[in-house]
PQR file with spaces between the fields and no chain letter, atoms N, CA, C, O and H, PARSE charges and radii, in Angstrom:
ATOM       1  N    UNK     1      -9.603    0.931   -8.619 -0.4000 1.5000
ATOM       2  CA   UNK     1      -8.651    1.124   -7.387 -0.0000 2.0000
ATOM       3  C    UNK     1      -8.189   -0.713   -8.153  0.5500 1.7000
ATOM       4  O    UNK     1      -7.443   -1.524   -7.604 -0.5500 1.4000
ATOM       5  N    UNK     2      -8.665   -0.840   -9.036 -0.4000 1.5000
ATOM       6  CA   UNK     2      -8.405   -2.092   -9.323 -0.0000 2.0000
ATOM       7  C    UNK     2      -7.008   -2.956   -8.886  0.5500 1.7000
ATOM       8  O    UNK     2      -6.841   -3.916   -8.134 -0.5500 1.4000
ATOM       9  H    UNK     2      -9.271   -0.181   -9.482  0.4000 1.0000
ATOM      10  N    UNK     3      -6.165   -2.214   -9.654 -0.4000 1.5000
ATOM      11  CA   UNK     3      -4.464   -1.869   -9.858 -0.0000 2.0000
ATOM      12  C    UNK     3      -4.080   -2.637   -8.647  0.5500 1.7000
ATOM      13  O    UNK     3      -4.469   -2.182   -7.572 -0.5500 1.4000
ATOM      14  H    UNK     3      -6.302   -1.434  -10.265  0.4000 1.0000
ATOM      15  N    UNK     4      -3.398   -3.699   -8.648 -0.4000 1.5000
ATOM      16  CA   UNK     4      -2.909   -4.293   -7.293 -0.0000 2.0000
ATOM      17  C    UNK     4      -1.006   -3.036   -6.683  0.5500 1.7000
ATOM      18  O    UNK     4       0.110   -3.037   -7.203 -0.5500 1.4000
ATOM      19  H    UNK     4      -3.081   -4.069   -9.522  0.4000 1.0000
ATOM      20  N    UNK     5      -1.475   -2.331   -5.627 -0.4000 1.5000
ATOM      21  CA   UNK     5      -0.946   -1.250   -4.772 -0.0000 2.0000
ATOM      22  C    UNK     5       0.107   -1.512   -3.741  0.5500 1.7000
ATOM      23  O    UNK     5      -0.384   -1.625   -2.618 -0.5500 1.4000
ATOM      24  H    UNK     5      -2.381   -2.330   -5.204  0.4000 1.0000
ATOM      25  N    UNK     6       1.450   -1.647   -3.786 -0.4000 1.5000
ATOM      26  CA   UNK     6       2.327   -1.149   -3.200 -0.0000 2.0000
ATOM      27  C    UNK     6       2.102   -0.616   -1.672  0.5500 1.7000
ATOM      28  O    UNK     6       1.489    0.451   -1.646 -0.5500 1.4000
ATOM      29  H    UNK     6       1.849   -1.555   -4.698  0.4000 1.0000
ATOM      30  N    UNK     7       2.482   -1.151   -0.349 -0.4000 1.5000
ATOM      31  CA   UNK     7       2.397   -0.474    0.331 -0.0000 2.0000
ATOM      32  C    UNK     7       2.857    1.569    0.427  0.5500 1.7000
ATOM      33  O    UNK     7       2.531    2.534    1.118 -0.5500 1.4000
ATOM      34  H    UNK     7       2.980   -2.018   -0.370  0.4000 1.0000
ATOM      35  N    UNK     8       3.672    1.304   -0.622 -0.4000 1.5000
ATOM      36  CA   UNK     8       4.331    2.570   -0.356 -0.0000 2.0000
ATOM      37  C    UNK     8       3.866    3.711   -1.635  0.5500 1.7000
ATOM      38  O    UNK     8       4.060    4.926   -1.667 -0.5500 1.4000
ATOM      39  H    UNK     8       3.938    0.520   -1.184  0.4000 1.0000
ATOM      40  N    UNK     9       3.023    2.605   -2.889 -0.4000 1.5000
ATOM      41  CA   UNK     9       2.471    3.049   -3.837 -0.0000 2.0000
ATOM      42  C    UNK     9       0.807    4.111   -2.842  0.5500 1.7000
ATOM      43  O    UNK     9       0.462    5.292   -2.828 -0.5500 1.4000
ATOM      44  H    UNK     9       2.866    1.618   -2.863  0.4000 1.0000
ATOM      45  N    UNK    10       0.282    2.870   -2.213 -0.4000 1.5000
ATOM      46  CA   UNK    10      -0.587    3.492   -1.752 -0.0000 2.0000
ATOM      47  C    UNK    10      -0.781    4.279   -0.640  0.5500 1.7000
ATOM      48  O    UNK    10      -1.843    4.902   -0.650 -0.5500 1.4000
ATOM      49  H    UNK    10       0.563    1.910   -2.224  0.4000 1.0000
ATOM      50  N    UNK    11      -0.011    4.444    0.390 -0.4000 1.5000
ATOM      51  CA   UNK    11       0.367    5.757    1.136 -0.0000 2.0000
ATOM      52  C    UNK    11       0.487    7.048    0.411  0.5500 1.7000
ATOM      53  O    UNK    11      -0.091    8.065    0.793 -0.5500 1.4000
ATOM      54  H    UNK    11       0.851    3.938    0.397  0.4000 1.0000
ATOM      55  N    UNK    12       1.388    6.980   -0.838 -0.4000 1.5000
ATOM      56  CA   UNK    12       1.444    8.334   -1.058 -0.0000 2.0000
ATOM      57  C    UNK    12       0.573    8.511   -2.413  0.5500 1.7000
ATOM      58  O    UNK    12       0.911    9.431   -3.157 -0.5500 1.4000
ATOM      59  H    UNK    12       1.857    6.153   -1.148  0.4000 1.0000
ATOM      60  N    UNK    13      -0.829    7.468   -2.891 -0.4000 1.5000
ATOM      61  CA   UNK    13      -1.845    8.132   -3.317 -0.0000 2.0000
ATOM      62  C    UNK    13      -2.310    8.883   -2.001  0.5500 1.7000
ATOM      63  O    UNK    13      -2.434   10.103   -1.885 -0.5500 1.4000
ATOM      64  H    UNK    13      -1.103    6.721   -2.287  0.4000 1.0000
ATOM      65  N    UNK    14      -2.500    8.097   -1.212 -0.4000 1.5000
ATOM      66  CA   UNK    14      -3.561    8.434    0.055 -0.0000 2.0000
ATOM      67  C    UNK    14      -2.737    9.628    1.135  0.5500 1.7000
ATOM      68  O    UNK    14      -3.258    9.973    2.195 -0.5500 1.4000
ATOM      69  H    UNK    14      -2.400    7.107   -1.307  0.4000 1.0000
ATOM      70  N    UNK    15      -1.245   10.228    0.612 -0.4000 1.5000
ATOM      71  CA   UNK    15      -0.751   11.909    0.747 -0.0000 2.0000
ATOM      72  C    UNK    15      -1.355   12.879   -0.240  0.5500 1.7000
ATOM      73  O    UNK    15      -1.491   14.081   -0.015 -0.5500 1.4000
ATOM      74  H    UNK    15      -0.822    9.949   -0.250  0.4000 1.0000
ATOM      75  N    UNK    16      -1.636   12.383   -1.128 -0.4000 1.5000
ATOM      76  CA   UNK    16      -2.112   13.418   -2.946 -0.0000 2.0000
ATOM      77  C    UNK    16      -3.484   13.296   -2.355  0.5500 1.7000
ATOM      78  O    UNK    16      -4.391   14.108   -2.172 -0.5500 1.4000
ATOM      79  H    UNK    16      -1.526   11.406   -1.311  0.4000 1.0000
ATOM      80  N    UNK    17      -3.373   12.295   -2.169 -0.4000 1.5000
ATOM      81  CA   UNK    17      -5.813   12.460   -1.540 -0.0000 2.0000
ATOM      82  C    UNK    17      -5.877   13.269   -0.750  0.5500 1.7000
ATOM      83  O    UNK    17      -6.525   14.284   -1.003 -0.5500 1.4000
ATOM      84  H    UNK    17      -2.636   11.635   -2.318  0.4000 1.0000
ATOM      85  N    UNK    18      -4.887   13.034    1.149 -0.4000 1.5000
ATOM      86  CA   UNK    18      -4.919   14.525    1.792 -0.0000 2.0000
ATOM      87  C    UNK    18      -5.208   15.149    1.409  0.5500 1.7000
ATOM      88  O    UNK    18      -6.387   15.427    1.628 -0.5500 1.4000
ATOM      89  H    UNK    18      -4.360   12.210    1.354  0.4000 1.0000
ATOM      90  N    UNK    19      -4.324   16.104    0.329 -0.4000 1.5000
ATOM      91  CA   UNK    19      -3.320   17.131   -0.021 -0.0000 2.0000
ATOM      92  C    UNK    19      -3.991   17.489   -0.474  0.5500 1.7000
ATOM      93  O    UNK    19      -3.958   18.646   -0.056 -0.5500 1.4000
ATOM      94  H    UNK    19      -3.366   15.878    0.150  0.4000 1.0000
ATOM      95  N    UNK    20      -5.270   17.411   -1.592 -0.4000 1.5000
ATOM      96  CA   UNK    20      -5.723   17.761   -2.163 -0.0000 2.0000
ATOM      97  C    UNK    20      -7.317   17.512   -1.437  0.5500 1.7000
ATOM      98  O    UNK    20      -8.228   18.064   -2.055 -0.5500 1.4000
ATOM      99  H    UNK    20      -5.297   16.471   -1.932  0.4000 1.0000
ATOM     100  N    UNK    21      -7.542   17.073   -0.734 -0.4000 1.5000
ATOM     101  CA   UNK    21      -8.827   17.758    0.212 -0.0000 2.0000
ATOM     102  C    UNK    21      -8.233   18.544    1.068  0.5500 1.7000
ATOM     103  O    UNK    21      -9.258   19.057    1.515 -0.5500 1.4000
ATOM     104  H    UNK    21      -6.802   16.624   -0.232  0.4000 1.0000
ATOM     105  N    UNK    22      -7.203   19.158    1.779 -0.4000 1.5000
ATOM     106  CA   UNK    22      -6.596   20.321    2.551 -0.0000 2.0000
ATOM     107  C    UNK    22      -6.870   21.209    1.742  0.5500 1.7000
ATOM     108  O    UNK    22      -7.832   21.889    2.098 -0.5500 1.4000
ATOM     109  H    UNK    22      -6.370   18.741    1.415  0.4000 1.0000
ATOM     110  N    UNK    23      -6.258   21.590    0.446 -0.4000 1.5000
ATOM     111  CA   UNK    23      -5.620   22.516   -0.379 -0.0000 2.0000
ATOM     112  C    UNK    23      -6.672   22.794   -1.511  0.5500 1.7000
ATOM     113  O    UNK    23      -7.248   23.866   -1.324 -0.5500 1.4000
ATOM     114  H    UNK    23      -5.476   21.038    0.156  0.4000 1.0000
ATOM     115  N    UNK    24      -6.990   22.264   -2.393 -0.4000 1.5000
ATOM     116  CA   UNK    24      -7.649   22.519   -3.322 -0.0000 2.0000
ATOM     117  C    UNK    24      -9.477   22.764   -2.707  0.5500 1.7000
ATOM     118  O    UNK    24      -9.679   22.519   -1.518 -0.5500 1.4000
ATOM     119  H    UNK    24      -6.522   21.393   -2.545  0.4000 1.0000
ATOM     120  N    UNK    25     -10.652   23.227   -3.570 -0.4000 1.5000
ATOM     121  CA   UNK    25     -11.388   24.468   -3.544 -0.0000 2.0000
ATOM     122  C    UNK    25     -11.994   23.504   -4.017  0.5500 1.7000
ATOM     123  O    UNK    25     -11.979   23.824   -5.206 -0.5500 1.4000
ATOM     124  H    UNK    25     -10.488   23.425   -4.536  0.4000 1.0000
ATOM     125  N    UNK    26     -12.758   22.128   -3.952 -0.4000 1.5000
ATOM     126  CA   UNK    26     -12.896   20.820   -4.022 -0.0000 2.0000
ATOM     127  C    UNK    26     -14.266   20.685   -4.536  0.5500 1.7000
ATOM     128  O    UNK    26     -14.535   19.844   -3.679 -0.5500 1.4000
ATOM     129  H    UNK    26     -12.770   21.869   -2.986  0.4000 1.0000
ATOM     130  N    UNK    27     -15.951   20.840   -5.545 -0.4000 1.5000
ATOM     131  CA   UNK    27     -16.953   20.324   -5.118 -0.0000 2.0000
ATOM     132  C    UNK    27     -17.482   19.231   -4.132  0.5500 1.7000
ATOM     133  O    UNK    27     -17.012   18.124   -4.395 -0.5500 1.4000
ATOM     134  H    UNK    27     -15.733   21.524   -6.242  0.4000 1.0000
ATOM     135  N    UNK    28     -18.189   19.249   -3.250 -0.4000 1.5000
ATOM     136  CA   UNK    28     -19.036   18.806   -2.561 -0.0000 2.0000
ATOM     137  C    UNK    28     -18.520   17.138   -2.902  0.5500 1.7000
ATOM     138  O    UNK    28     -18.061   16.364   -2.061 -0.5500 1.4000
ATOM     139  H    UNK    28     -18.571   20.148   -3.036  0.4000 1.0000
ATOM     140  N    UNK    29     -18.814   16.745   -4.879 -0.4000 1.5000
ATOM     141  CA   UNK    29     -19.054   15.816   -5.013 -0.0000 2.0000
ATOM     142  C    UNK    29     -17.763   14.948   -5.152  0.5500 1.7000
ATOM     143  O    UNK    29     -17.572   13.752   -4.931 -0.5500 1.4000
ATOM     144  H    UNK    29     -19.186   17.373   -5.562  0.4000 1.0000
ATOM     145  N    UNK    30     -16.874   16.029   -5.628 -0.4000 1.5000
ATOM     146  CA   UNK    30     -15.320   15.292   -5.732 -0.0000 2.0000
ATOM     147  C    UNK    30     -14.815   15.087   -4.096  0.5500 1.7000
ATOM     148  O    UNK    30     -14.399   14.019   -3.647 -0.5500 1.4000
ATOM     149  H    UNK    30     -17.030   17.001   -5.807  0.4000 1.0000
ATOM     150  N    UNK    31     -14.909   15.988   -3.545 -0.4000 1.5000
ATOM     151  CA   UNK    31     -14.565   15.543   -2.520 -0.0000 2.0000
ATOM     152  C    UNK    31     -14.943   14.696   -1.485  0.5500 1.7000
ATOM     153  O    UNK    31     -14.104   14.530   -0.601 -0.5500 1.4000
ATOM     154  H    UNK    31     -15.247   16.856   -3.910  0.4000 1.0000
ATOM     155  N    UNK    32     -16.289   13.969   -1.360 -0.4000 1.5000
ATOM     156  CA   UNK    32     -17.170   12.737   -0.639 -0.0000 2.0000
ATOM     157  C    UNK    32     -16.564   11.839   -1.621  0.5500 1.7000
ATOM     158  O    UNK    32     -16.496   10.707   -1.142 -0.5500 1.4000
ATOM     159  H    UNK    32     -16.971   14.103   -2.079  0.4000 1.0000
ATOM     160  N    UNK    33     -15.957   11.922   -3.167 -0.4000 1.5000
ATOM     161  CA   UNK    33     -15.061   10.733   -3.731 -0.0000 2.0000
ATOM     162  C    UNK    33     -13.716   10.591   -3.373  0.5500 1.7000
ATOM     163  O    UNK    33     -13.213    9.468   -3.390 -0.5500 1.4000
ATOM     164  H    UNK    33     -16.012   12.841   -3.556  0.4000 1.0000
ATOM     165  N    UNK    34     -13.006   11.659   -3.023 -0.4000 1.5000
ATOM     166  CA   UNK    34     -11.829   11.250   -2.752 -0.0000 2.0000
ATOM     167  C    UNK    34     -11.729   11.153   -1.388  0.5500 1.7000
ATOM     168  O    UNK    34     -10.871   10.408   -0.915 -0.5500 1.4000
ATOM     169  H    UNK    34     -13.413   12.572   -3.009  0.4000 1.0000
ATOM     170  N    UNK    35     -12.607   11.908   -0.534 -0.4000 1.5000
ATOM     171  CA   UNK    35     -12.482   10.953    1.042 -0.0000 2.0000
ATOM     172  C    UNK    35     -13.601    9.593    0.420  0.5500 1.7000
ATOM     173  O    UNK    35     -14.797    9.561    0.710 -0.5500 1.4000
ATOM     174  H    UNK    35     -13.304   12.514   -0.918  0.4000 1.0000
ATOM     175  N    UNK    36     -13.090    8.820   -0.233 -0.4000 1.5000
ATOM     176  CA   UNK    36     -14.131    7.418   -0.304 -0.0000 2.0000
ATOM     177  C    UNK    36     -12.788    6.662   -0.415  0.5500 1.7000
ATOM     178  O    UNK    36     -12.328    5.745    0.265 -0.5500 1.4000
ATOM     179  H    UNK    36     -12.118    8.845   -0.469  0.4000 1.0000
ATOM     180  N    UNK    37     -12.110    7.596   -1.909 -0.4000 1.5000
ATOM     181  CA   UNK    37     -10.788    6.495   -2.101 -0.0000 2.0000
ATOM     182  C    UNK    37     -10.008    6.700   -1.139  0.5500 1.7000
ATOM     183  O    UNK    37      -9.561    5.689   -0.598 -0.5500 1.4000
ATOM     184  H    UNK    37     -12.484    8.341   -2.462  0.4000 1.0000
ATOM     185  N    UNK    38      -9.703    7.666   -0.754 -0.4000 1.5000
ATOM     186  CA   UNK    38      -8.846    7.873    0.729 -0.0000 2.0000
ATOM     187  C    UNK    38      -8.624    6.415    1.178  0.5500 1.7000
ATOM     188  O    UNK    38      -7.767    5.532    1.184 -0.5500 1.4000
ATOM     189  H    UNK    38     -10.066    8.488   -1.193  0.4000 1.0000
ATOM     190  N    UNK    39     -10.427    6.783    1.706 -0.4000 1.5000
ATOM     191  CA   UNK    39     -10.815    5.313    3.165 -0.0000 2.0000
ATOM     192  C    UNK    39     -10.243    3.690    2.564  0.5500 1.7000
ATOM     193  O    UNK    39      -9.884    2.721    3.234 -0.5500 1.4000
ATOM     194  H    UNK    39     -11.123    7.501    1.701  0.4000 1.0000
ATOM     195  N    UNK    40     -10.327    3.852    1.013 -0.4000 1.5000
ATOM     196  CA   UNK    40     -10.530    2.812    0.850 -0.0000 2.0000
ATOM     197  C    UNK    40      -8.914    2.161    0.049  0.5500 1.7000
ATOM     198  O    UNK    40      -8.705    0.968   -0.175 -0.5500 1.4000
ATOM     199  H    UNK    40     -10.619    4.639    0.469  0.4000 1.0000
ATOM     200  N    UNK    41      -7.795    3.487   -0.313 -0.4000 1.5000
ATOM     201  CA   UNK    41      -6.443    2.923    0.345 -0.0000 2.0000
ATOM     202  C    UNK    41      -6.220    3.112    1.685  0.5500 1.7000
ATOM     203  O    UNK    41      -5.063    2.781    1.943 -0.5500 1.4000
ATOM     204  H    UNK    41      -7.965    4.455   -0.131  0.4000 1.0000
ATOM     205  N    UNK    42      -6.967    3.595    2.895 -0.4000 1.5000
ATOM     206  CA   UNK    42      -6.156    3.657    4.387 -0.0000 2.0000
ATOM     207  C    UNK    42      -6.940    2.328    5.162  0.5500 1.7000
ATOM     208  O    UNK    42      -6.817    2.108    6.367 -0.5500 1.4000
ATOM     209  H    UNK    42      -7.907    3.864    2.685  0.4000 1.0000
ATOM     210  N    UNK    43      -7.744    1.514    4.255 -0.4000 1.5000
ATOM     211  CA   UNK    43      -7.962    0.123    4.534 -0.0000 2.0000
ATOM     212  C    UNK    43      -7.045   -0.986    3.880  0.5500 1.7000
ATOM     213  O    UNK    43      -6.747   -2.127    4.234 -0.5500 1.4000
ATOM     214  H    UNK    43      -7.844    1.692    3.276  0.4000 1.0000
ATOM     215  N    UNK    44      -6.701   -0.176    2.742 -0.4000 1.5000
ATOM     216  CA   UNK    44      -5.677   -1.288    1.943 -0.0000 2.0000
ATOM     217  C    UNK    44      -4.048   -1.579    2.904  0.5500 1.7000
ATOM     218  O    UNK    44      -3.437   -2.579    3.281 -0.5500 1.4000
ATOM     219  H    UNK    44      -6.943    0.750    2.453  0.4000 1.0000
ATOM     220  N    UNK    45      -3.798    0.262    3.016 -0.4000 1.5000
ATOM     221  CA   UNK    45      -2.450    0.253    3.769 -0.0000 2.0000
ATOM     222  C    UNK    45      -2.554   -0.630    5.150  0.5500 1.7000
ATOM     223  O    UNK    45      -1.450   -1.019    5.532 -0.5500 1.4000
ATOM     224  H    UNK    45      -4.294    1.074    2.710  0.4000 1.0000
ATOM     225  N    UNK    46      -3.775   -1.064    6.058 -0.4000 1.5000
ATOM     226  CA   UNK    46      -4.228   -1.280    7.222 -0.0000 2.0000
ATOM     227  C    UNK    46      -3.938   -3.207    6.588  0.5500 1.7000
ATOM     228  O    UNK    46      -2.947   -3.782    6.138 -0.5500 1.4000
ATOM     229  H    UNK    46      -4.672   -0.749    5.748  0.4000 1.0000
ATOM     230  N    UNK    47      -4.426   -3.360    6.685 -0.4000 1.5000
ATOM     231  CA   UNK    47      -4.512   -4.726    5.406 -0.0000 2.0000
ATOM     232  C    UNK    47      -2.956   -4.864    5.309  0.5500 1.7000
ATOM     233  O    UNK    47      -2.413   -5.111    6.386 -0.5500 1.4000
ATOM     234  H    UNK    47      -5.232   -2.893    7.051  0.4000 1.0000
ATOM     235  N    UNK    48      -2.036   -4.736    4.081 -0.4000 1.5000
ATOM     236  CA   UNK    48      -0.862   -4.954    4.004 -0.0000 2.0000
ATOM     237  C    UNK    48      -0.204   -4.546    5.689  0.5500 1.7000
ATOM     238  O    UNK    48       0.646   -5.332    6.109 -0.5500 1.4000
ATOM     239  H    UNK    48      -2.477   -4.535    3.207  0.4000 1.0000
ATOM     240  N    UNK    49      -0.430   -3.852    6.223 -0.4000 1.5000
ATOM     241  CA   UNK    49       0.099   -4.168    7.352 -0.0000 2.0000
ATOM     242  C    UNK    49       0.285   -5.126    8.366  0.5500 1.7000
ATOM     243  O    UNK    49       1.354   -5.520    8.833 -0.5500 1.4000
ATOM     244  H    UNK    49      -1.120   -3.214    5.882  0.4000 1.0000
ATOM     245  N    UNK    50      -1.580   -5.672    8.847 -0.4000 1.5000
ATOM     246  CA   UNK    50      -2.043   -6.873    9.667 -0.0000 2.0000
ATOM     247  C    UNK    50      -1.025   -8.166    9.159  0.5500 1.7000
ATOM     248  O    UNK    50      -0.581   -8.994    9.955 -0.5500 1.4000
ATOM     249  H    UNK    50      -2.448   -5.353    8.468  0.4000 1.0000
ATOM     250  N    UNK    51      -0.600   -8.188    6.938 -0.4000 1.5000
ATOM     251  CA   UNK    51      -0.363   -9.300    6.551 -0.0000 2.0000
ATOM     252  C    UNK    51       1.252   -9.373    7.190  0.5500 1.7000
ATOM     253  O    UNK    51       1.876  -10.336    7.635 -0.5500 1.4000
ATOM     254  H    UNK    51      -0.961   -7.516    6.292  0.4000 1.0000
ATOM     255  N    UNK    52       1.656   -7.852    7.023 -0.4000 1.5000
ATOM     256  CA   UNK    52       3.128   -8.746    7.415 -0.0000 2.0000
ATOM     257  C    UNK    52       3.634   -8.666    8.964  0.5500 1.7000
ATOM     258  O    UNK    52       4.832   -8.880    9.150 -0.5500 1.4000
ATOM     259  H    UNK    52       1.148   -7.070    6.661  0.4000 1.0000
ATOM     260  N    UNK    53       2.769   -8.359   10.140 -0.4000 1.5000
ATOM     261  CA   UNK    53       3.057   -8.345   10.690 -0.0000 2.0000
ATOM     262  C    UNK    53       2.746   -9.879   11.582  0.5500 1.7000
ATOM     263  O    UNK    53       3.213  -10.474   12.554 -0.5500 1.4000
ATOM     264  H    UNK    53       1.796   -8.185    9.989  0.4000 1.0000
ATOM     265  N    UNK    54       1.276  -10.125   10.211 -0.4000 1.5000
ATOM     266  CA   UNK    54       1.287  -12.454   10.688 -0.0000 2.0000
ATOM     267  C    UNK    54       2.442  -13.275   10.402  0.5500 1.7000
ATOM     268  O    UNK    54       2.615  -14.445   10.742 -0.5500 1.4000
ATOM     269  H    UNK    54       0.896   -9.642    9.422  0.4000 1.0000
ATOM     270  N    UNK    55       3.152  -12.584    9.791 -0.4000 1.5000
ATOM     271  CA   UNK    55       4.562  -12.606    8.919 -0.0000 2.0000
ATOM     272  C    UNK    55       5.702  -13.437   10.423  0.5500 1.7000
ATOM     273  O    UNK    55       6.103  -14.501   10.893 -0.5500 1.4000
ATOM     274  H    UNK    55       3.012  -11.633    9.515  0.4000 1.0000
ATOM     275  N    UNK    56       5.741  -11.003   10.664 -0.4000 1.5000
ATOM     276  CA   UNK    56       7.294  -11.493   11.034 -0.0000 2.0000
ATOM     277  C    UNK    56       6.490  -12.563   12.630  0.5500 1.7000
ATOM     278  O    UNK    56       7.052  -13.558   13.086 -0.5500 1.4000
ATOM     279  H    UNK    56       5.415  -10.139   10.282  0.4000 1.0000
ATOM     280  N    UNK    57       5.272  -12.054   13.125 -0.4000 1.5000
ATOM     281  CA   UNK    57       4.756  -12.592   14.820 -0.0000 2.0000
ATOM     282  C    UNK    57       4.969  -14.501   13.723  0.5500 1.7000
ATOM     283  O    UNK    57       5.346  -15.241   14.631 -0.5500 1.4000
ATOM     284  H    UNK    57       4.815  -11.245   12.754  0.4000 1.0000
ATOM     285  N    UNK    58       4.912  -15.169   12.745 -0.4000 1.5000
ATOM     286  CA   UNK    58       5.082  -16.211   12.490 -0.0000 2.0000
ATOM     287  C    UNK    58       6.576  -16.581   12.717  0.5500 1.7000
ATOM     288  O    UNK    58       7.007  -17.286   13.630 -0.5500 1.4000
ATOM     289  H    UNK    58       4.605  -14.568   12.007  0.4000 1.0000
ATOM     290  N    UNK    59       7.243  -16.020   11.789 -0.4000 1.5000
ATOM     291  CA   UNK    59       8.953  -15.792   11.929 -0.0000 2.0000
ATOM     292  C    UNK    59       9.317  -15.726   13.077  0.5500 1.7000
ATOM     293  O    UNK    59      10.512  -16.001   13.185 -0.5500 1.4000
ATOM     294  H    UNK    59       6.892  -15.447   11.048  0.4000 1.0000
ATOM     295  N    UNK    60       8.522  -15.332   14.575 -0.4000 1.5000
ATOM     296  CA   UNK    60       9.787  -14.731   15.432 -0.0000 2.0000
ATOM     297  C    UNK    60       9.144  -15.949   16.259  0.5500 1.7000
ATOM     298  O    UNK    60       9.809  -16.653   17.019 -0.5500 1.4000
ATOM     299  H    UNK    60       7.552  -15.108   14.488  0.4000 1.0000
ATOM     300  N    UNK    61       7.908  -16.097   16.045 -0.4000 1.5000
ATOM     301  CA   UNK    61       8.042  -17.909   16.682 -0.0000 2.0000
ATOM     302  C    UNK    61       8.454  -19.245   16.815  0.5500 1.7000
ATOM     303  O    UNK    61       8.709  -20.018   17.738 -0.5500 1.4000
ATOM     304  H    UNK    61       7.367  -15.525   15.428  0.4000 1.0000
ATOM     305  N    UNK    62       8.431  -19.264   15.476 -0.4000 1.5000
ATOM     306  CA   UNK    62       9.334  -19.986   14.331 -0.0000 2.0000
ATOM     307  C    UNK    62      10.532  -20.255   15.183  0.5500 1.7000
ATOM     308  O    UNK    62      10.874  -21.396   15.492 -0.5500 1.4000
ATOM     309  H    UNK    62       8.223  -18.636   14.726  0.4000 1.0000
ATOM     310  N    UNK    63      11.335  -18.862   15.656 -0.4000 1.5000
ATOM     311  CA   UNK    63      12.790  -18.672   15.440 -0.0000 2.0000
ATOM     312  C    UNK    63      12.688  -18.733   16.669  0.5500 1.7000
ATOM     313  O    UNK    63      13.802  -18.576   17.170 -0.5500 1.4000
ATOM     314  H    UNK    63      11.057  -17.935   15.404  0.4000 1.0000
ATOM     315  N    UNK    64      11.691  -18.924   17.623 -0.4000 1.5000
ATOM     316  CA   UNK    64      11.853  -18.926   19.264 -0.0000 2.0000
ATOM     317  C    UNK    64      12.103  -19.992   19.310  0.5500 1.7000
ATOM     318  O    UNK    64      13.264  -20.370   19.468 -0.5500 1.4000
ATOM     319  H    UNK    64      10.786  -19.051   17.216  0.4000 1.0000
ATOM     320  N    UNK    65      10.529  -21.256   19.119 -0.4000 1.5000
ATOM     321  CA   UNK    65      10.277  -22.363   19.075 -0.0000 2.0000
ATOM     322  C    UNK    65      12.043  -22.680   18.776  0.5500 1.7000
ATOM     323  O    UNK    65      12.604  -23.147   19.768 -0.5500 1.4000
ATOM     324  H    UNK    65       9.586  -20.949   18.991  0.4000 1.0000
ATOM     325  N    UNK    66      12.760  -22.520   17.794 -0.4000 1.5000
ATOM     326  CA   UNK    66      13.921  -22.751   17.047 -0.0000 2.0000
ATOM     327  C    UNK    66      15.275  -23.136   18.732  0.5500 1.7000
ATOM     328  O    UNK    66      15.612  -24.067   19.463 -0.5500 1.4000
ATOM     329  H    UNK    66      12.304  -22.141   16.988  0.4000 1.0000
ATOM     330  N    UNK    67      15.564  -21.653   18.507 -0.4000 1.5000
ATOM     331  CA   UNK    67      15.799  -21.666   19.386 -0.0000 2.0000
ATOM     332  C    UNK    67      15.607  -21.927   21.445  0.5500 1.7000
ATOM     333  O    UNK    67      16.231  -21.498   22.416 -0.5500 1.4000
ATOM     334  H    UNK    67      15.290  -20.896   17.914  0.4000 1.0000
ATOM     335  N    UNK    68      14.376  -22.867   21.249 -0.4000 1.5000
ATOM     336  CA   UNK    68      14.663  -23.204   22.769 -0.0000 2.0000
ATOM     337  C    UNK    68      14.930  -24.532   22.424  0.5500 1.7000
ATOM     338  O    UNK    68      15.601  -25.247   23.169 -0.5500 1.4000
ATOM     339  H    UNK    68      13.870  -23.215   20.461  0.4000 1.0000
ATOM     340  N    UNK    69      14.501  -24.900   21.439 -0.4000 1.5000
ATOM     341  CA   UNK    69      15.043  -26.502   20.659 -0.0000 2.0000
ATOM     342  C    UNK    69      16.730  -27.045   21.313  0.5500 1.7000
ATOM     343  O    UNK    69      17.227  -27.865   22.085 -0.5500 1.4000
ATOM     344  H    UNK    69      13.956  -24.319   20.834  0.4000 1.0000
ATOM     345  N    UNK    70      17.114  -25.916   20.365 -0.4000 1.5000
ATOM     346  CA   UNK    70      18.634  -25.541   20.291 -0.0000 2.0000
ATOM     347  C    UNK    70      18.933  -25.550   21.961  0.5500 1.7000
ATOM     348  O    UNK    70      19.348  -26.637   22.363 -0.5500 1.4000
ATOM     349  H    UNK    70      16.710  -25.250   19.738  0.4000 1.0000
ATOM     350  N    UNK    71      18.830  -24.825   22.667 -0.4000 1.5000
ATOM     351  CA   UNK    71      18.620  -24.450   24.592 -0.0000 2.0000
ATOM     352  C    UNK    71      19.220  -25.991   25.433  0.5500 1.7000
ATOM     353  O    UNK    71      20.156  -26.343   26.151 -0.5500 1.4000
ATOM     354  H    UNK    71      18.494  -23.942   22.341  0.4000 1.0000
ATOM     355  N    UNK    72      17.623  -26.739   24.598 -0.4000 1.5000
ATOM     356  CA   UNK    72      17.744  -27.388   25.412 -0.0000 2.0000
ATOM     357  C    UNK    72      18.892  -29.053   25.665  0.5500 1.7000
ATOM     358  O    UNK    72      19.132  -29.795   26.618 -0.5500 1.4000
ATOM     359  H    UNK    72      16.863  -26.454   24.014  0.4000 1.0000
ATOM     360  N    UNK    73      19.402  -28.968   23.893 -0.4000 1.5000
ATOM     361  CA   UNK    73      20.041  -29.688   23.643 -0.0000 2.0000
ATOM     362  C    UNK    73      21.482  -29.284   24.614  0.5500 1.7000
ATOM     363  O    UNK    73      22.490  -29.987   24.546 -0.5500 1.4000
ATOM     364  H    UNK    73      19.207  -28.365   23.120  0.4000 1.0000
């Protein structure tokens, strides 16, 4: 998983892994590897969402400050 995935790509891979774990008759070793990969993808998705939330918070707070300044005038 060295390549940089978008949120959508990571979610699609995560969904594929979940389906494989639910539907396929995988041996224990393969199941554990798939689960580990899924956990890494899940962490990546959470990180992307946290970064997006921070950016949105900064933008919203910046707009609120601009709005407050304009309101005072």
